[in-house]
ChimeraX commands (.cxc) that place a marker at each C-alpha (Angstrom):
marker #1 position 0.04,0.04,0.02 radius 0.5
marker #1 position 2.79,2.42,0.69 radius 0.5
marker #1 position 4.36,1.79,-2.63 radius 0.5
marker #1 position 1.10,2.68,-4.45 radius 0.5
marker #1 position 0.85,5.93,-2.53 radius 0.5
marker #1 position 4.34,6.92,-3.45 radius 0.5
marker #1 position 3.68,6.14,-7.13 radius 0.5
marker #1 position 0.41,8.03,-7.09 radius 0.5
marker #1 position 2.19,11.07,-5.47 radius 0.5
marker #1 position 4.99,10.91,-8.04 radius 0.5
marker #1 position 2.48,10.78,-10.87 radius 0.5
marker #1 position 0.51,13.82,-9.64 radius 0.5
marker #1 position 3.77,15.75,-9.18 radius 0.5
marker #1 position 4.87,14.86,-12.70 radius 0.5
marker #1 position 1.55,15.93,-14.29 radius 0.5
marker #1 position 1.66,19.26,-12.38 radius 0.5
marker #1 position 5.23,19.92,-13.45 radius 0.5
marker #1 position 4.43,19.14,-17.17 radius 0.5
marker #1 position 1.33,21.42,-16.98 radius 0.5
marker #1 position 3.36,24.25,-15.45 radius 0.5
marker #1 position 6.05,24.00,-18.15 radius 0.5
marker #1 position 3.39,24.10,-20.89 radius 0.5
marker #1 position 1.89,27.29,-19.53 radius 0.5
marker #1 position 5.30,28.92,-19.21 radius 0.5
marker #1 position 5.96,28.02,-22.81 radius 0.5
marker #1 position 2.66,29.46,-23.91 radius 0.5
marker #1 position 3.29,32.64,-22.02 radius 0.5
marker #1 position 6.78,32.93,-23.51 radius 0.5
marker #1 position 5.44,32.44,-27.01 radius 0.5
marker #1 position 2.65,35.03,-26.43 radius 0.5
marker #1 position 5.20,37.55,-25.00 radius 0.5
marker #1 position 7.39,36.96,-28.00 radius 0.5
marker #1 position 4.49,37.47,-30.54 radius 0.5
marker #1 position 3.52,40.74,-28.77 radius 0.5
marker #1 position 7.05,42.00,-28.84 radius 0.5
marker #1 position 7.40,41.07,-32.57 radius 0.5
marker #1 position 4.03,42.80,-33.42 radius 0.5
marker #1 position 5.09,45.93,-31.52 radius 0.5
marker #1 position 8.41,46.02,-33.35 radius 0.5
marker #1 position 6.71,45.64,-36.71 radius 0.5
marker #1 position 4.38,48.52,-35.84 radius 0.5
marker #1 position 7.21,50.74,-34.77 radius 0.5
marker #1 position 9.07,49.85,-37.98 radius 0.5
marker #1 position 5.98,50.74,-40.07 radius 0.5
marker #1 position 5.63,54.07,-38.36 radius 0.5
marker #1 position 9.33,54.90,-38.90 radius 0.5
marker #1 position 8.88,54.01,-42.64 radius 0.5
marker #1 position 5.82,56.29,-42.90 radius 0.5
marker #1 position 7.59,59.13,-41.17 radius 0.5
marker #1 position 10.61,58.72,-43.40 radius 0.5
marker #1 position 8.28,58.82,-46.57 radius 0.5
marker #1 position 6.56,61.95,-45.13 radius 0.5
marker #1 position 9.90,63.66,-44.65 radius 0.5
marker #1 position 11.00,62.81,-48.24 radius 0.5
marker #1 position 7.63,64.14,-49.52 radius 0.5
marker #1 position 7.92,67.32,-47.56 radius 0.5
marker #1 position 11.45,67.95,-48.98 radius 0.5
marker #1 position 10.12,67.45,-52.54 radius 0.5
marker #1 position 7.34,69.92,-51.90 radius 0.5
marker #1 position 9.76,72.47,-50.48 radius 0.5
marker #1 position 12.10,72.00,-53.42 radius 0.5
marker #1 position 9.21,72.55,-55.92 radius 0.5
marker #1 position 8.12,75.72,-54.06 radius 0.5
marker #1 position 11.63,77.06,-54.31 radius 0.5
marker #1 position 11.80,76.31,-58.01 radius 0.5
marker #1 position 8.44,77.96,-58.59 radius 0.5
marker #1 position 9.38,81.03,-56.58 radius 0.5
marker #1 position 12.63,81.27,-58.66 radius 0.5
marker #1 position 10.66,81.08,-61.95 radius 0.5
marker #1 position 8.23,83.87,-60.70 radius 0.5
marker #1 position 11.12,86.08,-59.64 radius 0.5
marker #1 position 12.78,85.60,-63.01 radius 0.5
marker #1 position 9.60,86.56,-64.90 radius 0.5
marker #1 position 9.13,89.63,-62.72 radius 0.5
marker #1 position 12.60,90.68,-63.27 radius 0.5
marker #1 position 12.34,90.22,-66.98 radius 0.5
marker #1 position 9.12,92.31,-67.18 radius 0.5
marker #1 position 10.65,95.05,-65.06 radius 0.5
marker #1 position 13.70,95.05,-67.19 radius 0.5
marker #1 position 11.47,95.42,-70.32 radius 0.5
marker #1 position 9.57,98.31,-68.73 radius 0.5
marker #1 position 12.72,100.04,-67.88 radius 0.5
marker #1 position 14.05,99.51,-71.31 radius 0.5
marker #1 position 10.83,100.95,-72.81 radius 0.5
marker #1 position 10.97,103.88,-70.55 radius 0.5
marker #1 position 14.55,104.50,-71.52 radius 0.5
marker #1 position 13.67,104.29,-75.22 radius 0.5
marker #1 position 10.75,106.61,-74.73 radius 0.5
marker #1 position 13.03,109.03,-72.95 radius 0.5
marker #1 position 15.47,108.91,-75.89 radius 0.5
marker #1 position 12.79,109.40,-78.36 radius 0.5
marker #1 position 11.58,112.43,-76.44 radius 0.5
marker #1 position 15.04,113.88,-76.31 radius 0.5
marker #1 position 15.34,113.38,-80.09 radius 0.5
marker #1 position 12.01,115.05,-80.70 radius 0.5
marker #1 position 13.27,117.96,-78.64 radius 0.5
marker #1 position 16.39,118.19,-80.60 radius 0.5
marker #1 position 14.34,118.55,-83.83 radius 0.5
marker #1 position 11.30,120.70,-83.04 radius 0.5
marker #1 position 8.53,120.80,-85.55 radius 0.5
marker #1 position 7.68,124.22,-87.26 radius 0.5
marker #1 position 4.41,125.96,-86.59 radius 0.5
marker #1 position 2.83,125.09,-90.00 radius 0.5
marker #1 position 3.50,121.31,-89.55 radius 0.5
marker #1 position 2.01,121.50,-86.04 radius 0.5
marker #1 position -1.04,123.28,-87.27 radius 0.5
marker #1 position -1.60,120.73,-90.01 radius 0.5
marker #1 position -1.37,117.89,-87.60 radius 0.5
marker #1 position -3.85,119.57,-85.16 radius 0.5
marker #1 position -6.26,120.10,-88.05 radius 0.5
marker #1 position -6.02,116.45,-89.07 radius 0.5
marker #1 position -6.58,115.23,-85.52 radius 0.5
marker #1 position -9.54,117.52,-85.08 radius 0.5
marker #1 position -11.02,116.46,-88.45 radius 0.5
marker #1 position -10.83,112.89,-87.16 radius 0.5
marker #1 position -12.95,113.78,-84.14 radius 0.5
marker #1 position -15.49,115.90,-86.01 radius 0.5
marker #1 position -18.76,114.59,-87.44 radius 0.5
marker #1 position -19.48,115.25,-91.02 radius 0.5
marker #1 position -21.02,118.83,-91.27 radius 0.5
marker #1 position -23.51,117.50,-93.80 radius 0.5
marker #1 position -25.15,115.56,-90.92 radius 0.5
marker #1 position -26.25,118.76,-89.21 radius 0.5
marker #1 position -27.58,120.33,-92.27 radius 0.5
marker #1 position -29.43,117.13,-93.26 radius 0.5
marker #1 position -30.97,116.88,-89.77 radius 0.5
marker #1 position -32.06,120.55,-89.96 radius 0.5
marker #1 position -33.68,120.19,-93.32 radius 0.5
marker #1 position -35.50,116.99,-92.27 radius 0.5
marker #1 position -37.03,118.72,-89.27 radius 0.5
marker #1 position -38.10,121.61,-91.45 radius 0.5
marker #1 position -39.71,119.20,-93.92 radius 0.5
marker #1 position -41.57,117.32,-91.18 radius 0.5
marker #1 position -42.97,120.48,-89.78 radius 0.5
marker #1 position -45.40,120.63,-92.65 radius 0.5
marker #1 position -46.21,116.95,-92.54 radius 0.5
marker #1 position -46.84,116.58,-88.85 radius 0.5
marker #1 position -46.32,118.42,-85.54 radius 0.5
marker #1 position -45.29,121.93,-86.59 radius 0.5
marker #1 position -44.22,123.24,-83.16 radius 0.5
marker #1 position -42.30,120.17,-82.10 radius 0.5
marker #1 position -40.37,119.88,-85.31 radius 0.5
marker #1 position -39.56,123.64,-85.52 radius 0.5
marker #1 position -38.16,123.31,-82.05 radius 0.5
marker #1 position -35.91,120.51,-83.09 radius 0.5
marker #1 position -34.81,122.52,-86.25 radius 0.5
marker #1 position -33.98,125.50,-84.16 radius 0.5
marker #1 position -31.58,123.33,-82.05 radius 0.5
marker #1 position -29.43,122.72,-85.06 radius 0.5
marker #1 position -28.30,126.31,-84.95 radius 0.5
marker #1 position -26.05,128.09,-82.62 radius 0.5
marker #1 position -28.19,131.13,-81.93 radius 0.5
marker #1 position -31.63,131.07,-83.53 radius 0.5
marker #1 position -34.74,131.25,-81.36 radius 0.5
marker #1 position -37.83,129.07,-81.92 radius 0.5
marker #1 position -40.05,132.21,-82.41 radius 0.5
marker #1 position -37.76,133.26,-85.34 radius 0.5
marker #1 position -38.25,129.88,-87.06 radius 0.5
marker #1 position -41.92,129.90,-86.56 radius 0.5
marker #1 position -42.24,133.37,-88.11 radius 0.5
marker #1 position -39.97,132.53,-91.08 radius 0.5
marker #1 position -42.09,129.51,-92.04 radius 0.5
marker #1 position -45.52,130.62,-90.91 radius 0.5
marker #1 position -46.79,130.78,-94.51 radius 0.5
marker #1 position -44.85,127.78,-95.90 radius 0.5
marker #1 position -46.97,124.77,-97.02 radius 0.5
marker #1 position -44.28,122.57,-98.44 radius 0.5
marker #1 position -40.59,122.09,-98.30 radius 0.5
marker #1 position -38.47,119.70,-100.31 radius 0.5
marker #1 position -34.70,119.03,-100.88 radius 0.5
marker #1 position -33.89,119.18,-104.66 radius 0.5
marker #1 position -30.21,118.38,-104.37 radius 0.5
marker #1 position -28.40,116.69,-101.50 radius 0.5
marker #1 position -26.12,118.87,-99.30 radius 0.5
marker #1 position -22.43,119.11,-100.44 radius 0.5
marker #1 position -19.42,120.26,-98.35 radius 0.5
marker #1 position -17.77,123.09,-100.38 radius 0.5
marker #1 position -15.17,124.00,-97.68 radius 0.5
marker #1 position -13.94,122.61,-94.44 radius 0.5
marker #1 position -10.94,123.69,-92.32 radius 0.5
marker #1 position -10.58,122.87,-88.58 radius 0.5
marker #1 position -13.79,123.55,-86.88 radius 0.5
marker #1 position -15.35,125.55,-89.66 radius 0.5
marker #1 position -17.26,124.42,-92.70 radius 0.5
marker #1 position -19.64,125.51,-95.42 radius 0.5
marker #1 position -22.33,123.24,-96.98 radius 0.5
marker #1 position -24.40,124.10,-100.00 radius 0.5
marker #1 position -27.92,122.63,-100.79 radius 0.5
marker #1 position -30.71,123.31,-103.23 radius 0.5
marker #1 position -34.26,123.33,-101.96 radius 0.5
marker #1 position -37.81,124.06,-103.17 radius 0.5
marker #1 position -40.31,125.87,-100.96 radius 0.5
marker #1 position -44.09,126.47,-101.50 radius 0.5
marker #1 position -45.51,129.53,-99.63 radius 0.5
marker #1 position -49.04,130.81,-99.53 radius 0.5
marker #1 position -48.96,134.43,-100.53 radius 0.5
marker #1 position -52.22,136.38,-100.79 radius 0.5
marker #1 position -54.20,133.15,-100.96 radius 0.5
marker #1 position -51.99,131.69,-103.76 radius 0.5
marker #1 position -49.37,128.92,-103.66 radius 0.5
marker #1 position -46.10,130.23,-104.85 radius 0.5
marker #1 position -43.05,127.92,-105.51 radius 0.5
marker #1 position -39.54,129.17,-105.29 radius 0.5
marker #1 position -36.33,127.27,-105.66 radius 0.5
marker #1 position -33.27,128.37,-103.68 radius 0.5
marker #1 position -29.58,127.51,-103.29 radius 0.5
marker #1 position -28.65,127.94,-99.68 radius 0.5
marker #1 position -25.14,127.92,-98.32 radius 0.5
marker #1 position -24.94,127.19,-94.65 radius 0.5
marker #1 position -21.86,128.10,-92.61 radius 0.5
marker #1 position -21.13,125.85,-89.59 radius 0.5
marker #1 position -18.96,125.74,-86.46 radius 0.5
marker #1 position -17.93,122.67,-84.50 radius 0.5
marker #1 position -17.81,122.71,-80.70 radius 0.5
marker #1 position -15.11,121.13,-78.61 radius 0.5
marker #1 position -16.88,117.73,-78.74 radius 0.5
marker #1 position -16.94,117.84,-82.54 radius 0.5
marker #1 position -20.68,118.65,-82.81 radius 0.5
marker #1 position -21.52,120.85,-85.78 radius 0.5
marker #1 position -24.00,123.79,-85.40 radius 0.5
marker #1 position -25.30,126.05,-88.12 radius 0.5
marker #1 position -23.98,129.61,-87.58 radius 0.5
marker #1 position -25.48,131.42,-90.55 radius 0.5
marker #1 position -26.80,130.97,-94.12 radius 0.5
marker #1 position -26.71,132.74,-97.50 radius 0.5
marker #1 position -29.64,132.31,-99.84 radius 0.5
marker #1 position -29.41,132.76,-103.61 radius 0.5
marker #1 position -32.18,132.22,-106.22 radius 0.5
marker link #1:1,2 radius 0.2
marker link #1:2,3 radius 0.2
marker link #1:3,4 radius 0.2
marker link #1:4,5 radius 0.2
marker link #1:5,6 radius 0.2
marker link #1:6,7 radius 0.2
marker link #1:7,8 radius 0.2
marker link #1:8,9 radius 0.2
marker link #1:9,10 radius 0.2
marker link #1:10,11 radius 0.2
marker link #1:11,12 radius 0.2
marker link #1:12,13 radius 0.2
marker link #1:13,14 radius 0.2
marker link #1:14,15 radius 0.2
marker link #1:15,16 radius 0.2
marker link #1:16,17 radius 0.2
marker link #1:17,18 radius 0.2
marker link #1:18,19 radius 0.2
marker link #1:19,20 radius 0.2
marker link #1:20,21 radius 0.2
marker link #1:21,22 radius 0.2
marker link #1:22,23 radius 0.2
marker link #1:23,24 radius 0.2
marker link #1:24,25 radius 0.2
marker link #1:25,26 radius 0.2
marker link #1:26,27 radius 0.2
marker link #1:27,28 radius 0.2
marker link #1:28,29 radius 0.2
marker link #1:29,30 radius 0.2
marker link #1:30,31 radius 0.2
marker link #1:31,32 radius 0.2
marker link #1:32,33 radius 0.2
marker link #1:33,34 radius 0.2
marker link #1:34,35 radius 0.2
marker link #1:35,36 radius 0.2
marker link #1:36,37 radius 0.2
marker link #1:37,38 radius 0.2
marker link #1:38,39 radius 0.2
marker link #1:39,40 radius 0.2
marker link #1:40,41 radius 0.2
marker link #1:41,42 radius 0.2
marker link #1:42,43 radius 0.2
marker link #1:43,44 radius 0.2
marker link #1:44,45 radius 0.2
marker link #1:45,46 radius 0.2
marker link #1:46,47 radius 0.2
marker link #1:47,48 radius 0.2
marker link #1:48,49 radius 0.2
marker link #1:49,50 radius 0.2
marker link #1:50,51 radius 0.2
marker link #1:51,52 radius 0.2
marker link #1:52,53 radius 0.2
marker link #1:53,54 radius 0.2
marker link #1:54,55 radius 0.2
marker link #1:55,56 radius 0.2
marker link #1:56,57 radius 0.2
marker link #1:57,58 radius 0.2
marker link #1:58,59 radius 0.2
marker link #1:59,60 radius 0.2
marker link #1:60,61 radius 0.2
marker link #1:61,62 radius 0.2
marker link #1:62,63 radius 0.2
marker link #1:63,64 radius 0.2
marker link #1:64,65 radius 0.2
marker link #1:65,66 radius 0.2
marker link #1:66,67 radius 0.2
marker link #1:67,68 radius 0.2
marker link #1:68,69 radius 0.2
marker link #1:69,70 radius 0.2
marker link #1:70,71 radius 0.2
marker link #1:71,72 radius 0.2
marker link #1:72,73 radius 0.2
marker link #1:73,74 radius 0.2
marker link #1:74,75 radius 0.2
marker link #1:75,76 radius 0.2
marker link #1:76,77 radius 0.2
marker link #1:77,78 radius 0.2
marker link #1:78,79 radius 0.2
marker link #1:79,80 radius 0.2
marker link #1:80,81 radius 0.2
marker link #1:81,82 radius 0.2
marker link #1:82,83 radius 0.2
marker link #1:83,84 radius 0.2
marker link #1:84,85 radius 0.2
marker link #1:85,86 radius 0.2
marker link #1:86,87 radius 0.2
marker link #1:87,88 radius 0.2
marker link #1:88,89 radius 0.2
marker link #1:89,90 radius 0.2
marker link #1:90,91 radius 0.2
marker link #1:91,92 radius 0.2
marker link #1:92,93 radius 0.2
marker link #1:93,94 radius 0.2
marker link #1:94,95 radius 0.2
marker link #1:95,96 radius 0.2
marker link #1:96,97 radius 0.2
marker link #1:97,98 radius 0.2
marker link #1:98,99 radius 0.2
marker link #1:99,100 radius 0.2
marker link #1:100,101 radius 0.2
marker link #1:101,102 radius 0.2
marker link #1:102,103 radius 0.2
marker link #1:103,104 radius 0.2
marker link #1:104,105 radius 0.2
marker link #1:105,106 radius 0.2
marker link #1:106,107 radius 0.2
marker link #1:107,108 radius 0.2
marker link #1:108,109 radius 0.2
marker link #1:109,110 radius 0.2
marker link #1:110,111 radius 0.2
marker link #1:111,112 radius 0.2
marker link #1:112,113 radius 0.2
marker link #1:113,114 radius 0.2
marker link #1:114,115 radius 0.2
marker link #1:115,116 radius 0.2
marker link #1:116,117 radius 0.2
marker link #1:117,118 radius 0.2
marker link #1:118,119 radius 0.2
marker link #1:119,120 radius 0.2
marker link #1:120,121 radius 0.2
marker link #1:121,122 radius 0.2
marker link #1:122,123 radius 0.2
marker link #1:123,124 radius 0.2
marker link #1:124,125 radius 0.2
marker link #1:125,126 radius 0.2
marker link #1:126,127 radius 0.2
marker link #1:127,128 radius 0.2
marker link #1:128,129 radius 0.2
marker link #1:129,130 radius 0.2
marker link #1:130,131 radius 0.2
marker link #1:131,132 radius 0.2
marker link #1:132,133 radius 0.2
marker link #1:133,134 radius 0.2
marker link #1:134,135 radius 0.2
marker link #1:135,136 radius 0.2
marker link #1:136,137 radius 0.2
marker link #1:137,138 radius 0.2
marker link #1:138,139 radius 0.2
marker link #1:139,140 radius 0.2
marker link #1:140,141 radius 0.2
marker link #1:141,142 radius 0.2
marker link #1:142,143 radius 0.2
marker link #1:143,144 radius 0.2
marker link #1:144,145 radius 0.2
marker link #1:145,146 radius 0.2
marker link #1:146,147 radius 0.2
marker link #1:147,148 radius 0.2
marker link #1:148,149 radius 0.2
marker link #1:149,150 radius 0.2
marker link #1:150,151 radius 0.2
marker link #1:151,152 radius 0.2
marker link #1:152,153 radius 0.2
marker link #1:153,154 radius 0.2
marker link #1:154,155 radius 0.2
marker link #1:155,156 radius 0.2
marker link #1:156,157 radius 0.2
marker link #1:157,158 radius 0.2
marker link #1:158,159 radius 0.2
marker link #1:159,160 radius 0.2
marker link #1:160,161 radius 0.2
marker link #1:161,162 radius 0.2
marker link #1:162,163 radius 0.2
marker link #1:163,164 radius 0.2
marker link #1:164,165 radius 0.2
marker link #1:165,166 radius 0.2
marker link #1:166,167 radius 0.2
marker link #1:167,168 radius 0.2
marker link #1:168,169 radius 0.2
marker link #1:169,170 radius 0.2
marker link #1:170,171 radius 0.2
marker link #1:171,172 radius 0.2
marker link #1:172,173 radius 0.2
marker link #1:173,174 radius 0.2
marker link #1:174,175 radius 0.2
marker link #1:175,176 radius 0.2
marker link #1:176,177 radius 0.2
marker link #1:177,178 radius 0.2
marker link #1:178,179 radius 0.2
marker link #1:179,180 radius 0.2
marker link #1:180,181 radius 0.2
marker link #1:181,182 radius 0.2
marker link #1:182,183 radius 0.2
marker link #1:183,184 radius 0.2
marker link #1:184,185 radius 0.2
marker link #1:185,186 radius 0.2
marker link #1:186,187 radius 0.2
marker link #1:187,188 radius 0.2
marker link #1:188,189 radius 0.2
marker link #1:189,190 radius 0.2
marker link #1:190,191 radius 0.2
marker link #1:191,192 radius 0.2
marker link #1:192,193 radius 0.2
marker link #1:193,194 radius 0.2
marker link #1:194,195 radius 0.2
marker link #1:195,196 radius 0.2
marker link #1:196,197 radius 0.2
marker link #1:197,198 radius 0.2
marker link #1:198,199 radius 0.2
marker link #1:199,200 radius 0.2
marker link #1:200,201 radius 0.2
marker link #1:201,202 radius 0.2
marker link #1:202,203 radius 0.2
marker link #1:203,204 radius 0.2
marker link #1:204,205 radius 0.2
marker link #1:205,206 radius 0.2
marker link #1:206,207 radius 0.2
marker link #1:207,208 radius 0.2
marker link #1:208,209 radius 0.2
marker link #1:209,210 radius 0.2
marker link #1:210,211 radius 0.2
marker link #1:211,212 radius 0.2
marker link #1:212,213 radius 0.2
marker link #1:213,214 radius 0.2
marker link #1:214,215 radius 0.2
marker link #1:215,216 radius 0.2
marker link #1:216,217 radius 0.2
marker link #1:217,218 radius 0.2
marker link #1:218,219 radius 0.2
marker link #1:219,220 radius 0.2
marker link #1:220,221 radius 0.2
marker link #1:221,222 radius 0.2
marker link #1:222,223 radius 0.2
marker link #1:223,224 radius 0.2
marker link #1:224,225 radius 0.2
marker link #1:225,226 radius 0.2
marker link #1:226,227 radius 0.2
marker link #1:227,228 radius 0.2
view
C-alpha cells in the first residue's frame, strides 16, 4: 500500500510539473509575439515618417523652383519696362532736338480735329429733315428740333419765317464746299411752297450754310446765305 501511494504522489507531481512547463512556454510564445508585433508597428511608423519627410522635402524644393521662376519673370518684365521707358526718354530727347515748325504742327492739329469731327452734312441734313416734317406733322415740335441745329436762333424766329410755308423739299443733297478745322460750309438746293395772298407760290433756292464745331466735334449752323 505504501508503494502505491508513493507512485500516485509521483504521478501527480509529474503531471503538475508538465502542466506548469506548458503554461510557461505558452506565456513565453505570447510575449514573443507581442514584442514582434510591437516591433513591426514601430518599424512601419518609422517608414511612414521617413516617406513623409521625403515628400515634404520634394514639396519644399518645388516651391523654391516655382518662386525662382516667378522672380525671373518679374525681373524680366521689369527690365522690359525700364528699357521701354529709356527708349521713350531717348525718343523724347530726339524730338526736342528737332522741333517741328508751326505750319506742320497746325496741320497735324487740323488732321486730328477732323478725325474727331462729325460730317458737317449731318447737321444740315438733320435741320432740313425737321423743317420738312414741320409741314407733314407736328409743326411746333419739329420747328423746335430744327432750331436746335443752330448756334443762336430762337424758336419764335423759325416759326415766323415758315408761318406761310406749306411745303418744303430738298432738290439736291447737301455738299461740303469747304472745311478747315472747326469751320465748314455746306451748299444745298431746296424748293419751298409759300401761301402768298391766298395763292401757292413755288420758289427754288440755293442755300449755303456756314457751320462751326464745338469742342466735342458737334456741328452747329452759324449762318446761311440764300441765292435764287
